[in-house]
N, C-alpha and C positions, 0 to 999 in steps of 0.2 A: 496350388500354393506357389509354384515356381513363377507363375504370372504375377502374383502379388509381390514376390521378392523383386522381380524385375521392375515393376512399377515403383517400388520403394527406392530402388537404385536410381531411377530417373529423378524422383523427387529429391534424393540426396544430392545429385549433381546440380539441380536447380538451386538448392539451398546454398551450396558452396559457391556457385557462380554469383548468386545474389550477395553473399558475404564479401566476395572480392570486389563487387561493384558498389558496396555501401560506403557512403561518405562518413558514416558514424562508426567509429572503432568499436564501441560497445555493442552495437547492433551486429556488426560483422562477427564479433566473438560469439554472440548468441547464435547466429545463423550457422557458423562453423560447428558449434557444439551440437546443435540440433541435427545438422547433417551427419555428424559422426554417430549420433544415437540412432538415426534412421538407418544408417549403414549397418550397424550392429543388429538391428531388428531384421533387416533384409537377409543378412547372413544366417541368423538363427532360423528364420522361416525356410530358407533354402535348405539348411541341414535337416530340418524336420521333414520337409518334403522328400528329400532323398531317402530318409529312413522309412517313410511310409511306402515309397515305391519299391524298395528292396524287399524281397521275400525273406521271412524270418527262417533262419536255418533250424532253430529249435522247433518251430511250428511244423516245418516241412518234414522233419525227421522224428517227430514224436512217436513214441511206442503205440502200436495199434493203428497207425495211420497208413492207409494203403497208398502205394505209389503208382 
């Protein structure tokens, strides 16, 4: 999942760069907006990946669970 988030961040940078280079202000606005949406998704995916990788305290210390 972290790899997916990193790839989305690359796509986001490309979108923002394309927006800066666009001669059409409306297209530039749309590209920046899309880049921001991609950034938000990348951050969400990164957070979910972090949660999956961290062991659950409740699960590890559940009653009856041997250590």
